[in-house]
Z-matrix of the N, CA and C atoms (Angstrom, degrees):
N
C 1 1.362
C 2 1.555 1 111.53
N 3 1.287 2 120.23 1 137.57
C 4 1.438 3 122.77 2 -170.12
C 5 1.679 4 104.64 3 -84.11
N 6 1.321 5 109.76 4 151.11
C 7 1.518 6 121.63 5 175.91
C 8 1.462 7 108.91 6 -118.32
N 9 1.340 8 113.57 7 152.91
C 10 1.443 9 120.71 8 176.45
C 11 1.625 10 105.75 9 -128.13
N 12 1.401 11 118.80 10 133.07
C 13 1.414 12 118.67 11 179.51
C 14 1.556 13 100.39 12 -91.64
N 15 1.358 14 107.19 13 131.37
C 16 1.471 15 112.63 14 176.12
C 17 1.577 16 110.25 15 -118.93
N 18 1.264 17 119.10 16 135.33
C 19 1.474 18 125.37 17 -177.87
C 20 1.518 19 112.29 18 -129.65
N 21 1.327 20 115.43 19 128.08
C 22 1.456 21 122.41 20 179.67
C 23 1.510 22 108.91 21 -112.21
N 24 1.278 23 120.01 22 112.29
C 25 1.528 24 119.35 23 -169.72
C 26 1.570 25 102.29 24 -106.96
N 27 1.306 26 115.35 25 112.27
C 28 1.509 27 123.03 26 175.56
C 29 1.483 28 111.97 27 -103.86
N 30 1.329 29 114.76 28 176.67
C 31 1.452 30 120.16 29 -179.36
C 32 1.612 31 113.25 30 -64.65
N 33 1.271 32 115.04 31 -34.71
C 34 1.475 33 120.60 32 -175.06
C 35 1.495 34 112.93 33 -112.29
N 36 1.330 35 121.33 34 -21.73
C 37 1.444 36 120.56 35 -177.93
C 38 1.564 37 109.39 36 -152.59
N 39 1.305 38 111.34 37 161.59
C 40 1.443 39 121.66 38 176.96
C 41 1.555 40 110.94 39 -117.28
N 42 1.275 41 117.82 40 122.38
C 43 1.510 42 121.37 41 176.46
C 44 1.544 43 106.18 42 -104.40
N 45 1.334 44 118.83 43 135.31
C 46 1.351 45 118.33 44 167.59
C 47 1.461 46 115.12 45 -138.74
N 48 1.288 47 118.04 46 160.58
C 49 1.440 48 120.85 47 -173.03
C 50 1.461 49 111.74 48 -155.39
N 51 1.379 50 114.19 49 166.81
C 52 1.446 51 119.65 50 173.39
C 53 1.572 52 107.43 51 -112.15
N 54 1.320 53 110.62 52 124.75
C 55 1.505 54 117.78 53 -175.91
C 56 1.562 55 110.22 54 -104.52
N 57 1.359 56 115.60 55 116.16
C 58 1.363 57 117.45 56 179.25
C 59 1.591 58 110.23 57 -143.08
N 60 1.334 59 117.57 58 134.91
C 61 1.481 60 121.95 59 171.55
C 62 1.607 61 109.48 60 70.84
N 63 1.336 62 116.24 61 24.67
C 64 1.369 63 118.36 62 -179.71
C 65 1.512 64 121.56 63 88.08
N 66 1.396 65 110.40 64 9.03
C 67 1.491 66 116.09 65 177.85
C 68 1.485 67 109.33 66 -153.75
N 69 1.395 68 112.88 67 161.85
C 70 1.466 69 120.88 68 179.09
C 71 1.583 70 105.57 69 -81.02
N 72 1.367 71 109.75 70 122.41
C 73 1.507 72 113.05 71 -171.73
C 74 1.620 73 106.19 72 -103.20
N 75 1.295 74 115.99 73 -14.62
C 76 1.549 75 120.39 74 179.34
C 77 1.528 76 108.79 75 -154.85
N 78 1.256 77 117.37 76 140.08
C 79 1.463 78 119.41 77 -179.40
C 80 1.558 79 108.64 78 -151.25
N 81 1.413 80 112.18 79 157.57
C 82 1.487 81 116.69 80 174.85
C 83 1.540 82 103.23 81 -161.98
N 84 1.382 83 111.36 82 168.70
C 85 1.506 84 119.87 83 -177.91
C 86 1.582 85 109.58 84 -129.79
N 87 1.292 86 110.74 85 155.20
C 88 1.436 87 119.66 86 179.33
C 89 1.571 88 106.09 87 -142.62
N 90 1.457 89 110.56 88 130.02
C 91 1.531 90 113.24 89 176.19
C 92 1.583 91 107.93 90 -65.83
N 93 1.308 92 112.68 91 145.31
C 94 1.430 93 118.25 92 178.60
C 95 1.558 94 112.27 93 -56.25
N 96 1.351 95 116.40 94 -37.67
C 97 1.527 96 123.37 95 173.93
C 98 1.498 97 110.94 96 -51.86
N 99 1.410 98 117.08 97 -33.98
C 100 1.454 99 119.49 98 -174.26
C 101 1.494 100 111.84 99 -94.82
N 102 1.227 101 118.43 100 11.84
C 103 1.516 102 126.46 101 -174.39
C 104 1.534 103 106.52 102 -78.55
N 105 1.251 104 121.54 103 60.34
C 106 1.422 105 127.71 104 178.19
C 107 1.569 106 103.77 105 -98.64
N 108 1.396 107 113.93 106 164.84
C 109 1.523 108 114.44 107 178.38
C 110 1.435 109 107.56 108 -56.71
N 111 1.342 110 127.88 109 -41.20
C 112 1.342 111 123.87 110 -179.37
C 113 1.469 112 115.24 111 -67.47
N 114 1.353 113 115.88 112 -41.00
C 115 1.397 114 121.23 113 176.12
C 116 1.511 115 115.16 114 -61.84
N 117 1.366 116 118.14 115 -35.60
C 118 1.380 117 123.70 116 178.67
C 119 1.698 118 108.47 117 -71.52
N 120 1.221 119 113.48 118 -42.81
C 121 1.468 120 118.84 119 174.48
C 122 1.473 121 112.24 120 -56.34
N 123 1.266 122 117.86 121 -50.94
C 124 1.468 123 122.50 122 -176.71
C 125 1.443 124 108.17 123 -63.96
N 126 1.274 125 121.06 124 -42.13
C 127 1.575 126 118.23 125 -175.60
C 128 1.545 127 110.06 126 -70.36
N 129 1.412 128 115.36 127 -35.91
C 130 1.509 129 117.85 128 177.94
C 131 1.466 130 112.32 129 -69.08
N 132 1.284 131 118.21 130 -42.42
C 133 1.520 132 122.91 131 178.37
C 134 1.496 133 111.61 132 -62.52
N 135 1.346 134 119.75 133 -37.98
C 136 1.406 135 125.01 134 175.54
C 137 1.525 136 111.15 135 -61.80
N 138 1.371 137 114.99 136 -43.01
C 139 1.381 138 118.07 137 -177.05
C 140 1.501 139 112.70 138 -71.85
N 141 1.371 140 114.46 139 -44.52
C 142 1.524 141 117.53 140 -171.56
C 143 1.640 142 107.79 141 -87.18
N 144 1.294 143 117.65 142 -16.88
C 145 1.420 144 116.79 143 -175.75
C 146 1.514 145 115.92 144 48.62
N 147 1.255 146 118.24 145 46.04
C 148 1.434 147 123.33 146 -179.99
C 149 1.525 148 117.83 147 65.00
N 150 1.465 149 114.29 148 14.87
C 151 1.410 150 119.60 149 174.43
C 152 1.434 151 109.69 150 -100.49
N 153 1.244 152 125.91 151 173.78
C 154 1.387 153 125.79 152 174.81
C 155 1.590 154 110.26 153 -117.21
N 156 1.333 155 110.82 154 158.11
C 157 1.516 156 119.73 155 -174.28
C 158 1.527 157 103.00 156 -112.58
N 159 1.364 158 115.86 157 157.38
C 160 1.478 159 118.62 158 177.73
C 161 1.531 160 112.79 159 -75.01
N 162 1.279 161 118.79 160 -11.57
C 163 1.447 162 122.18 161 -173.50
C 164 1.549 163 113.10 162 178.19
N 165 1.265 164 113.22 163 173.21
C 166 1.535 165 118.33 164 -176.67
C 167 1.571 166 106.68 165 -133.54
N 168 1.213 167 117.12 166 140.96
C 169 1.407 168 131.17 167 176.09
C 170 1.584 169 108.88 168 -116.53
N 171 1.287 170 120.47 169 119.98
C 172 1.443 171 118.31 170 173.41
C 173 1.581 172 110.24 171 -122.39
N 174 1.396 173 112.77 172 127.32
C 175 1.421 174 116.05 173 170.13
C 176 1.570 175 106.27 174 -110.33
N 177 1.332 176 117.47 175 138.28
C 178 1.405 177 114.63 176 -174.07
C 179 1.580 178 108.69 177 -153.95
N 180 1.295 179 107.66 178 145.21
C 181 1.597 180 116.42 179 171.89
C 182 1.533 181 109.46 180 -110.08
N 183 1.377 182 113.82 181 9.18
C 184 1.517 183 116.52 182 -174.01
C 185 1.629 184 100.57 183 -128.93
N 186 1.242 185 114.05 184 80.53
C 187 1.574 186 117.23 185 -175.98
C 188 1.487 187 116.14 186 -57.43
N 189 1.366 188 117.17 187 -27.32
C 190 1.473 189 120.24 188 -177.42
C 191 1.507 190 111.57 189 -65.48
N 192 1.289 191 123.06 190 -19.58
C 193 1.403 192 123.74 191 -172.07
C 194 1.566 193 110.68 192 -109.55
N 195 1.380 194 115.95 193 -0.68
C 196 1.507 195 119.08 194 -177.17
C 197 1.559 196 112.02 195 -60.43
N 198 1.236 197 120.95 196 -47.38
C 199 1.443 198 125.68 197 -173.55
C 200 1.640 199 102.83 198 -67.57
N 201 1.247 200 123.91 199 -40.63
C 202 1.436 201 125.08 200 178.08
C 203 1.574 202 109.43 201 -56.51
N 204 1.300 203 113.33 202 -49.11
C 205 1.514 204 117.13 203 -179.33
C 206 1.528 205 111.13 204 -71.30
N 207 1.263 206 121.86 205 -34.51
C 208 1.312 207 124.33 206 178.81
C 209 1.534 208 111.70 207 -64.39
N 210 1.262 209 113.47 208 -46.22
C 211 1.552 210 122.76 209 175.76
C 212 1.528 211 108.56 210 -57.23
N 213 1.365 212 115.04 211 -51.31
C 214 1.467 213 119.52 212 -177.28
C 215 1.570 214 114.35 213 -62.42
N 216 1.330 215 112.44 214 -36.92
C 217 1.482 216 120.03 215 176.80
C 218 1.510 217 109.25 216 -63.52
N 219 1.326 218 114.75 217 -47.10
C 220 1.544 219 117.69 218 -177.29
C 221 1.544 220 107.73 219 -66.97
N 222 1.270 221 120.88 220 -41.54
C 223 1.457 222 120.95 221 179.51
C 224 1.486 223 115.20 222 -65.00
N 225 1.370 224 115.19 223 -28.21
C 226 1.443 225 120.71 224 -174.00
C 227 1.592 226 108.36 225 -91.68
N 228 1.332 227 120.29 226 1.83
C 229 1.426 228 125.07 227 177.73
C 230 1.489 229 116.54 228 98.43
N 231 1.362 230 116.14 229 23.44
C 232 1.457 231 123.58 230 -177.47
C 233 1.438 232 115.50 231 -75.99
N 234 1.435 233 116.59 232 -3.75
C 235 1.382 234 117.07 233 -179.49
C 236 1.461 235 115.30 234 80.11
N 237 1.376 236 115.54 235 -178.85
C 238 1.526 237 120.12 236 179.37
C 239 1.455 238 109.44 237 -67.58
N 240 1.376 239 116.17 238 162.32
C 241 1.424 240 125.73 239 174.16
C 242 1.502 241 109.17 240 -126.25
N 243 1.310 242 114.18 241 152.20
C 244 1.439 243 118.90 242 172.00
C 245 1.596 244 110.25 243 -130.10
N 246 1.342 245 114.35 244 123.47
C 247 1.440 246 114.64 245 -175.22
C 248 1.614 247 108.13 246 -79.40
N 249 1.350 248 109.90 247 128.65
C 250 1.420 249 117.60 248 173.76
C 251 1.582 250 107.09 249 -111.16
N 252 1.320 251 112.94 250 141.11
C 253 1.475 252 120.56 251 179.44
C 254 1.439 253 110.58 252 -104.39
N 255 1.386 254 112.86 253 165.13
C 256 1.516 255 117.55 254 173.50
C 257 1.516 256 111.53 255 -51.77
N 258 1.231 257 110.44 256 140.02
C 259 1.516 258 120.31 257 179.89
C 260 1.479 259 113.53 258 79.03
N 261 1.253 260 118.02 259 17.29
C 262 1.511 261 124.74 260 178.46
C 263 1.558 262 102.99 261 -73.85
N 264 1.308 263 118.49 262 139.18
C 265 1.465 264 122.96 263 -179.08
C 266 1.545 265 107.86 264 -133.78
């Protein structure tokens, strides 16, 4: 069964989860202040447990960190990403 890495980037914290079979099967949080390269890598490794996902979805209200998270997700095995813009249907 395929999994999708989902990341929600807020102003004060980041929530991430692994979505499989129509539900979140694993999740965790990271404070925005701890969102360093090492913090991102640790969070994603914990979620993926050295497995890969078929893709990554990132929802964010902090655009300046989007590329950092996208790169970290890809490096951790989060699979390819597709950028969706406002108004996408």
